[in-house]
C-alpha positions as CSV (number, residue, x, y, z in Angstrom):
1,M,49.2,28.2,-8.5
2,S,48.0,31.7,-8.6
3,S,45.0,31.6,-10.6
4,G,42.0,29.6,-10.1
5,T,40.3,31.0,-13.0
6,W,40.3,27.6,-15.5
7,I,39.2,26.0,-12.6
8,T,36.3,27.4,-11.6
9,S,35.2,29.1,-14.8
10,F,32.4,27.8,-16.9
11,S,33.4,28.6,-20.1
12,C,34.8,26.8,-22.7
13,S,36.3,29.6,-24.5
14,P,40.1,29.2,-25.2
15,S,40.6,33.1,-23.5
16,V,40.5,30.9,-19.9
17,V,43.8,29.4,-20.7
18,Q,45.4,32.8,-22.3
19,S,44.6,34.4,-19.4
20,S,45.9,32.1,-17.1
21,E,48.7,34.0,-15.3
22,D,50.7,31.0,-14.2
23,T,53.4,31.6,-16.3
24,A,55.7,29.1,-14.8
25,V,53.3,26.7,-16.6
26,T,54.5,25.7,-20.1
27,P,51.4,26.3,-22.7
28,I,50.7,22.2,-23.1
29,F,49.9,21.7,-19.6
30,Q,47.4,24.5,-19.5
31,W,45.5,23.2,-22.6
32,L,46.2,19.7,-20.8
33,R,45.0,21.0,-17.2
34,F,41.9,22.8,-19.0
35,I,40.4,20.1,-21.2
36,F,41.0,17.7,-18.0
37,L,39.9,19.5,-14.9
38,S,37.9,22.2,-16.0
39,P,34.3,22.2,-15.2
40,C,33.0,22.8,-18.9
41,P,35.5,20.7,-20.8
42,Q,34.8,17.6,-18.4
43,R,30.9,17.7,-18.6
44,A,31.2,17.7,-22.5
45,L,33.6,14.7,-22.3
46,L,31.5,12.7,-19.5
47,S,28.4,13.6,-21.9
48,T,30.1,12.1,-25.4
49,V,31.1,8.9,-23.4
50,D,27.2,8.6,-22.1
51,L,25.8,9.4,-25.5
52,L,28.9,6.9,-27.1
53,F,26.8,4.2,-24.9
54,L,23.8,5.0,-25.4
55,L,23.6,5.5,-29.7
56,S,25.7,1.8,-29.5
57,L,23.0,0.3,-27.2
58,L,20.3,2.0,-29.4
59,A,22.4,0.8,-32.9
60,F,22.1,-2.7,-31.5
61,S,18.7,-3.0,-30.7
62,I,17.7,-1.9,-34.3
63,H,20.5,-4.2,-35.3
64,K,18.8,-7.0,-33.7
65,L,15.3,-5.8,-34.8
66,Y,16.0,-5.3,-38.2
67,S,17.3,-8.9,-38.2
68,R,14.2,-9.8,-37.1
69,F,12.6,-8.7,-39.6
70,I,14.2,-9.4,-42.6
71,S,14.9,-13.7,-41.7
72,A,13.5,-15.8,-44.6
73,D,11.6,-17.6,-41.7
74,G,10.1,-14.1,-40.5
75,G,11.9,-14.7,-37.1
76,R,11.1,-17.4,-35.6
77,N,13.6,-18.7,-34.6
78,S,15.0,-15.7,-33.5
79,D,16.1,-15.3,-29.7
80,L,13.7,-12.6,-29.1
81,N,10.8,-15.4,-29.8
82,K,12.3,-18.1,-27.8
83,P,9.6,-18.7,-24.5
84,L,10.3,-17.4,-21.2
85,I,10.2,-20.7,-20.0
86,R,11.9,-23.3,-21.4
87,N,11.3,-27.0,-20.7
88,N,14.7,-27.0,-19.9
89,R,14.6,-24.6,-17.4
90,A,17.9,-23.6,-15.0
91,H,18.4,-22.8,-11.7
92,L,19.5,-18.7,-11.1
93,R,21.3,-17.8,-8.0
94,T,22.7,-14.2,-7.6
95,T,26.1,-13.3,-5.5
96,L,26.9,-9.7,-4.7
97,L,28.0,-8.7,-7.4
98,F,25.0,-9.0,-9.2
99,K,23.5,-7.2,-6.2
100,A,26.2,-4.6,-6.0
101,S,25.8,-3.4,-9.3
102,L,22.7,-3.4,-9.7
103,M,22.3,-1.6,-6.2
104,V,25.0,0.8,-7.5
105,S,23.6,1.7,-10.7
106,S,20.2,2.4,-9.1
107,L,21.8,4.4,-6.1
108,L,23.6,6.6,-9.2
109,T,20.6,6.9,-11.0
110,I,18.7,8.6,-7.9
111,C,21.5,10.7,-6.9
112,Y,21.8,11.7,-10.2
113,A,17.8,13.0,-11.0
114,V,18.0,14.6,-7.5
115,V,20.9,16.6,-8.9
116,C,19.2,17.3,-12.1
117,I,15.9,18.6,-10.4
118,L,18.0,20.8,-8.0
119,A,20.3,22.0,-10.9
120,F,16.9,23.1,-13.0
121,T,15.4,25.1,-9.8
122,R,18.7,27.0,-9.0
123,S,18.3,31.0,-9.1
124,T,21.7,31.1,-11.8
125,E,21.8,32.4,-14.8
126,L,19.6,30.6,-17.8
127,P,21.8,29.4,-20.1
128,W,24.5,27.8,-17.8
129,K,21.3,26.6,-16.0
130,L,20.2,24.3,-18.5
131,V,23.1,22.9,-19.7
132,D,24.3,21.6,-16.2
133,G,20.5,20.5,-15.8
134,V,20.5,18.4,-19.0
135,F,24.0,16.9,-18.3
136,W,22.4,15.9,-15.1
137,L,19.5,14.5,-16.6
138,V,22.2,12.4,-19.3
139,Q,23.5,11.0,-16.9
140,S,20.1,10.3,-15.2
141,I,19.0,8.0,-18.3
142,T,22.2,6.7,-18.9
143,H,22.1,5.0,-15.3
144,A,18.4,4.1,-15.5
145,V,19.4,2.3,-19.2
146,I,22.6,0.5,-17.2
147,T,20.2,-0.4,-13.9
148,I,17.5,-1.9,-16.5
149,L,20.0,-4.2,-18.5
150,V,21.8,-5.4,-15.0
151,A,18.5,-5.9,-13.9
152,H,17.6,-8.2,-17.1
153,G,20.6,-10.2,-17.0
154,K,18.5,-12.8,-15.0
155,R,16.5,-13.2,-17.5
156,F,18.4,-13.8,-20.2
157,E,20.8,-15.7,-17.9
158,A,23.8,-14.1,-19.2
159,V,26.8,-14.5,-17.2
160,K,28.8,-11.9,-18.8
161,H,28.3,-8.2,-18.7
162,P,28.6,-6.6,-22.6
163,L,31.9,-5.5,-23.9
164,S,30.0,-1.9,-24.3
165,L,28.9,-1.9,-20.7
166,R,32.4,-2.9,-19.2
167,I,34.0,-0.5,-21.5
168,Y,31.8,2.3,-20.6
169,W,32.6,1.8,-16.4
170,V,35.7,1.8,-17.0
171,A,35.7,5.0,-19.3
172,N,32.9,6.6,-16.6
173,F,35.4,5.9,-13.7
174,V,38.3,7.7,-15.6
175,V,36.7,10.6,-15.9
176,I,35.0,10.7,-12.5
177,S,38.0,10.3,-11.3
178,L,38.6,14.0,-13.2
179,F,36.3,15.3,-11.8
180,T,37.1,14.3,-7.9
181,A,40.5,15.8,-9.1
182,S,39.1,19.0,-9.6
183,G,36.7,18.9,-7.0
184,I,39.8,18.4,-4.7
185,L,41.6,21.2,-6.4
186,R,39.0,23.6,-5.9
187,L,38.0,22.9,-2.4
188,V,42.1,23.5,-2.0
189,Y,43.5,26.1,-4.3
190,A,40.2,28.1,-5.0
191,Q,37.5,28.5,-1.8
192,G,37.5,32.5,-2.0
193,I,36.6,32.7,-5.6
194,Q,34.4,29.1,-6.3
195,E,31.3,29.2,-7.5
196,P,28.3,28.1,-5.0
197,S,26.8,26.4,-8.0
198,L,30.0,24.0,-8.1
199,R,30.2,22.8,-4.8
200,L,27.3,20.4,-4.9
201,D,28.3,19.2,-7.9
202,D,31.9,18.1,-5.7
203,I,30.2,16.8,-3.1
204,V,28.3,14.5,-6.0
205,S,31.7,13.6,-7.9
206,M,33.2,12.9,-4.6
207,A,30.3,10.7,-3.4
208,S,30.3,8.9,-6.6
209,F,33.7,8.1,-6.2
210,P,33.8,5.0,-4.0
211,L,30.6,3.8,-6.4
212,A,32.6,3.9,-9.4
213,I,35.4,2.0,-7.9
214,V,32.7,-0.2,-7.3
215,L,31.7,-0.8,-10.8
216,L,35.5,-0.4,-12.3
217,V,36.2,-3.8,-10.3
218,I,32.8,-5.2,-11.5
219,A,33.8,-4.3,-15.2
220,I,37.4,-5.6,-14.9
221,R,36.2,-9.4,-13.5
222,G,33.3,-8.9,-16.3
223,S,31.1,-11.5,-13.8
224,T,27.4,-10.4,-13.9
225,G,26.7,-12.3,-10.6
226,I,24.6,-14.7,-12.3
227,S,25.0,-18.4,-11.6
228,V,23.1,-21.0,-14.2
229,N,22.7,-24.2,-13.3
230,R,20.2,-26.5,-15.7
231,E,20.8,-30.0,-14.1
232,F,19.4,-28.7,-11.1
233,E,15.7,-29.1,-11.4
234,G,14.1,-28.7,-8.0
235,V,15.6,-26.8,-4.5
236,T,14.6,-29.4,-1.7
237,N,14.3,-28.6,2.1
238,G,15.1,-31.7,3.8
239,D,13.7,-34.6,2.1
240,A,10.6,-32.6,0.3
241,V,11.0,-30.8,-3.4
242,L,10.1,-27.2,-2.9
243,Y,10.4,-26.7,-6.7
244,E,8.8,-29.4,-8.8
245,P,10.4,-29.9,-12.4
246,L,8.9,-27.5,-14.9
247,S,9.7,-30.4,-18.1
248,N,6.4,-31.2,-18.3
249,K,5.0,-28.0,-17.9
250,S,5.2,-25.7,-20.4
251,N,2.3,-23.2,-19.5
252,V,3.5,-21.5,-16.8
253,T,2.8,-18.0,-15.7
254,G,4.7,-15.3,-17.1
255,F,5.3,-14.1,-13.6
256,A,8.2,-16.8,-12.9
257,S,9.9,-15.7,-14.9
258,A,9.3,-11.8,-15.3
259,S,11.9,-9.6,-14.8
260,I,11.4,-6.3,-12.8
261,I,10.0,-3.8,-15.1
262,S,7.8,-6.6,-16.4
263,K,6.6,-6.9,-12.8
264,T,6.3,-3.5,-12.0
265,F,4.0,-2.8,-15.2
266,W,2.6,-6.3,-15.6
267,I,4.0,-6.1,-19.2
268,W,3.7,-9.8,-18.4
269,M,0.3,-10.1,-18.6
270,N,-0.2,-8.8,-22.2
271,P,0.5,-12.4,-23.9
272,L,-2.9,-13.5,-21.7
273,L,-5.0,-11.0,-21.7
274,S,-4.2,-10.7,-25.6
275,K,-5.3,-14.2,-26.4
276,G,-7.9,-13.8,-24.3
277,Y,-9.2,-10.7,-26.6
278,K,-9.1,-12.5,-29.2
279,S,-10.8,-15.9,-27.9
280,P,-12.7,-17.0,-24.8
281,L,-10.0,-19.1,-23.1
282,K,-9.7,-22.4,-22.5
283,V,-9.3,-24.1,-19.1
284,D,-5.9,-25.9,-20.8
285,E,-4.8,-22.4,-21.7
286,I,-4.7,-20.6,-18.1
287,P,-1.5,-21.1,-17.0
288,S,-0.2,-22.4,-13.6
289,L,1.3,-21.0,-11.2
290,S,5.0,-20.4,-10.8
291,P,6.6,-23.1,-8.7
292,E,7.6,-21.2,-5.0
293,H,3.4,-20.6,-4.5
294,K,2.2,-23.9,-4.9
295,A,0.0,-24.7,-2.1
296,E,2.3,-27.6,-1.3
297,V,5.5,-25.4,-1.5
298,M,3.8,-23.0,1.3
299,S,2.6,-26.0,3.2
300,V,6.1,-27.3,3.4
301,L,7.9,-23.9,3.8
302,F,4.9,-23.2,6.6
303,E,6.5,-26.6,8.9
304,S,9.9,-25.8,8.2
305,K,9.2,-22.6,10.5
306,W,7.1,-23.6,12.9
307,P,8.5,-23.2,16.2
308,K,10.9,-25.5,18.0
309,P,9.0,-26.7,21.5
310,Q,11.8,-25.1,23.6
311,E,10.8,-21.7,22.3
312,K,6.9,-22.2,24.1
313,L,5.4,-19.3,21.9
314,D,1.6,-18.4,22.7
315,H,1.2,-17.6,19.2
316,P,2.7,-20.0,17.2
317,V,0.5,-19.4,13.6
318,R,1.2,-15.7,13.6
319,T,4.8,-16.3,14.4
320,T,5.0,-18.9,12.1
321,L,3.7,-16.9,9.3
322,L,5.6,-13.5,10.0
323,R,8.7,-15.9,9.2
324,C,7.5,-17.1,5.8
325,F,6.2,-13.8,4.9
326,W,8.3,-11.5,6.3
327,K,9.5,-10.2,2.8
328,E,6.6,-9.8,1.4
329,I,4.6,-7.8,4.3
330,A,7.5,-5.1,4.4
331,F,7.5,-4.8,0.9
332,T,3.7,-3.7,0.8
333,A,4.5,-1.6,3.9
334,F,7.4,0.2,2.0
335,L,4.6,0.4,-0.7
336,A,2.3,2.0,1.7
337,V,4.9,4.9,2.7
338,I,5.7,5.5,-0.8
339,R,2.6,6.0,-1.3
340,L,1.9,7.9,1.4
341,C,4.3,10.2,0.8
342,V,3.8,11.3,-3.0
343,L,0.2,11.4,-1.1
344,Y,0.6,14.9,-0.1
345,V,2.2,16.4,-3.3
346,G,-0.3,17.9,-4.3
347,P,-1.2,19.6,-0.9
348,V,2.3,20.8,-0.6
349,L,2.0,22.5,-4.1
350,I,-1.1,24.4,-3.5
351,Q,0.3,27.5,-2.1
352,S,2.9,27.1,-5.2
353,F,0.3,27.3,-7.8
354,V,-1.4,30.0,-6.5
355,D,1.4,32.0,-6.2
356,Y,2.7,31.3,-9.6
357,T,-1.0,32.2,-11.0
358,A,-0.9,35.5,-9.0
359,G,2.1,36.1,-11.1
360,I,4.4,35.8,-8.4
361,R,7.4,33.8,-9.7
362,T,11.0,32.4,-8.8
363,S,11.7,31.4,-12.7
364,P,10.2,31.6,-16.3
365,F,9.9,28.4,-16.2
366,E,8.1,27.7,-12.9
367,G,5.3,26.8,-14.1
368,Y,6.6,23.9,-16.0
369,Y,8.5,22.7,-12.4
370,L,5.9,22.9,-11.0
371,V,3.1,20.6,-13.4
372,L,5.8,18.3,-14.0
373,I,6.4,17.7,-9.8
374,L,2.9,17.4,-9.7
375,L,2.4,14.5,-13.1
376,C,5.4,12.7,-11.5
377,A,4.1,12.6,-8.1
378,K,0.4,11.1,-9.3
379,F,2.3,8.8,-11.5
380,V,4.2,7.1,-8.3
381,E,1.4,7.1,-6.5
382,V,-1.2,5.1,-9.4
383,L,1.6,2.8,-9.5
384,T,2.3,2.4,-5.8
385,T,-1.5,1.9,-5.3
386,H,-1.8,-0.7,-7.8
387,Q,1.3,-2.3,-6.9
388,F,0.3,-2.2,-2.9
389,N,-3.5,-3.9,-4.1
390,F,-2.2,-6.5,-5.7
391,N,1.0,-7.8,-3.5
392,S,-1.0,-7.1,-0.7
393,Q,-3.7,-9.9,-2.5
394,K,-1.2,-12.3,-3.3
395,L,0.0,-12.2,0.0
396,G,-3.2,-12.7,0.8
397,M,-3.8,-15.8,-1.0
398,L,-0.4,-17.4,-0.5
399,I,-1.4,-16.9,3.3
400,R,-4.4,-18.4,3.0
401,S,-3.0,-21.5,1.0
402,T,-0.8,-22.2,3.2
403,L,-3.3,-22.2,6.3
404,I,-6.0,-24.3,4.2
405,T,-3.1,-27.2,3.1
406,S,-1.7,-27.1,6.7
407,L,-5.1,-27.3,8.5
408,Y,-6.1,-30.5,5.8
409,K,-2.8,-31.7,6.8
410,K,-3.7,-31.4,10.6
411,G,-6.8,-33.0,10.3
412,L,-5.4,-36.0,8.5
413,R,-3.4,-37.1,11.8
414,L,-5.9,-35.9,14.5
415,S,-6.4,-39.0,16.7
416,C,-9.9,-39.8,17.9
417,S,-9.2,-38.0,21.3
418,A,-8.5,-35.1,18.9
419,R,-11.8,-35.5,16.9
420,Q,-13.6,-34.9,19.8
421,A,-12.2,-31.9,20.7
422,H,-12.4,-30.6,16.9
423,G,-14.6,-32.0,15.0
424,V,-14.9,-31.8,11.1
425,G,-17.6,-28.4,11.0
426,Q,-14.7,-26.8,13.0
427,I,-11.7,-27.7,10.6
428,V,-13.7,-26.8,7.9
429,N,-15.0,-23.8,9.7
430,Y,-11.3,-22.5,10.2
431,M,-9.8,-23.3,6.3
432,A,-13.3,-21.6,5.2
433,V,-13.5,-18.8,7.4
434,D,-10.6,-17.7,9.0
435,A,-7.8,-18.4,6.8
436,Q,-10.7,-16.1,4.3
437,Q,-10.1,-13.6,7.1
438,L,-6.8,-13.3,7.6
439,S,-6.7,-13.1,3.6
440,D,-9.1,-10.4,3.5
441,M,-7.2,-8.4,6.2
442,M,-3.7,-8.5,4.2
443,L,-5.3,-5.5,2.4
444,Q,-6.0,-3.3,5.8
445,L,-2.7,-4.6,7.7
446,H,-0.7,-1.4,7.3
447,S,-3.9,1.1,8.1
448,I,-3.3,-0.1,11.9
449,W,-0.5,2.5,12.1
450,M,-0.9,4.7,8.3
451,M,-3.5,6.1,9.8
452,P,-2.1,7.6,12.8
453,V,0.8,8.7,10.5
454,Q,-1.5,9.9,7.7
455,L,-3.9,12.3,10.1
456,T,-0.5,13.7,11.7
457,I,0.9,14.7,8.4
458,A,-2.6,16.3,7.4
459,L,-3.2,18.3,10.8
460,A,0.8,19.4,10.1
461,L,-0.6,20.8,6.8
462,L,-3.5,22.1,7.8
463,Y,-1.9,24.0,10.5
464,N,0.7,25.1,8.4
465,T,-1.8,26.8,6.5
466,L,-4.4,28.1,8.5
467,G,-2.6,28.3,11.6
468,A,-4.9,27.6,14.9
469,A,-8.5,27.6,13.1
470,A,-7.2,23.7,12.4
471,I,-7.0,23.4,16.4
472,T,-10.3,24.2,16.5
473,A,-11.6,22.6,13.8
474,V,-10.0,19.2,14.9
475,I,-11.4,19.8,18.5
476,G,-14.6,19.8,16.5
477,V,-14.3,16.9,14.6
478,M,-13.3,14.8,17.8
479,C,-16.5,15.7,19.6
480,I,-18.5,14.8,16.6
481,L,-16.6,11.5,16.9
482,V,-17.1,11.0,20.6
483,F,-21.2,11.5,20.0
484,V,-21.5,9.4,17.2
485,V,-20.0,6.4,18.9
486,L,-22.0,6.7,22.2
487,G,-24.6,7.4,19.9
488,A,-23.8,3.8,17.7
489,R,-23.5,2.5,21.6
490,R,-26.7,3.3,22.9
491,N,-28.8,2.2,19.7
492,N,-27.0,-1.6,19.5
493,R,-28.0,-1.1,23.4
494,I,-31.6,-0.4,22.2
495,G,-32.2,-2.7,19.8
496,I,-30.3,-5.7,21.9
497,Q,-33.5,-5.4,24.6
498,G,-36.0,-4.9,21.9
């Protein structure tokens, strides 16, 4: 290969092929390698595949809505109007295929979104910057839609992936393979003349190639990894039924079958809020809890996680609660970390806003980038804050119902001698006060370790902006804090003596 112009040029002009110095290659082969291995035709090919897939989904959605509105019965028998909680409720299980497809699609979405932001912030020529940024934006949107489709497969009990999605995964694998081949050729033959902006694209293509292989395998198999069992109505733990049948309970909260998107934006609450807005809600209109959140279910779970006698733990209640709710605690900790990260996006961008208003700009679109980043950060901050509060309160109520039910069962089994040491008043105090305090503590649980991290980041930002003056301010604040603590202790001591 004597010339690498056709593989390193961003141009889609045929002059790139005609100017090739490799005369040993036939013109047909020159055109084929230009179409399939040159950056510009590759991006056009992959963008065409993405747009065709998105247009097919849009056409399918419009067809569904049109069929619903023109139906003779007003769409009452349509699948769109079927209740989320059916009387013949099925038990769903997800295998590794479902988790793999969801995880790979999410990773590709995040990866392409990051590359899209980097493409818009590169210091390259403006026309190619816009083309490259829009290309990666289309990629990110396409895989975000695929992630939503895969996640909604559990809601609609889909056993097989749609044919259009499987075709897209196969076509995407073929194009990503071409991207990877081009990256390898540029790495081997065009190291000296390679454009710097193509290096990141080659890295992304090579990193996404194994993920494309996973999606290809899933497309060939066709299974979503969701197994539906309609004859199974309960999940048992020993002799106890953890999930009671729903054959006689049609009014169950929408949270029981809500999708990830519905839970993220609380869409499952809209029917109840709409009904309550029209008329006051009656007792029978209030939906019941999800089966897995019932007090009796929590009690059975608590008993199953209780430490064995040979473990000899000093705090068995704490250990049992951690074993029962470690996933919820970890999820709220993850939300707290995300909220903390986006909380400081505004202070970090202050200097960039000041420079932009002073006329110091690296790009004519820098103002839009800054506003868009700040808007996205505040959106994520508000969303994670509300999700953190909701999940922390839900976790607190689950712990409270678990302890109250377990304490009540334990109180029924106490012997006469044990009742003398733990009277009815003390047991009621455990159930009413201690359980409620544990429930209220969930909102402040992560502040124990988040506060030092938050203070450290804030002091680092102040030191980066103000320099040594930040240390002086910290020393002053610490002196005032010590004075306040000593003053409070003195006032308490005087109040006790008085």
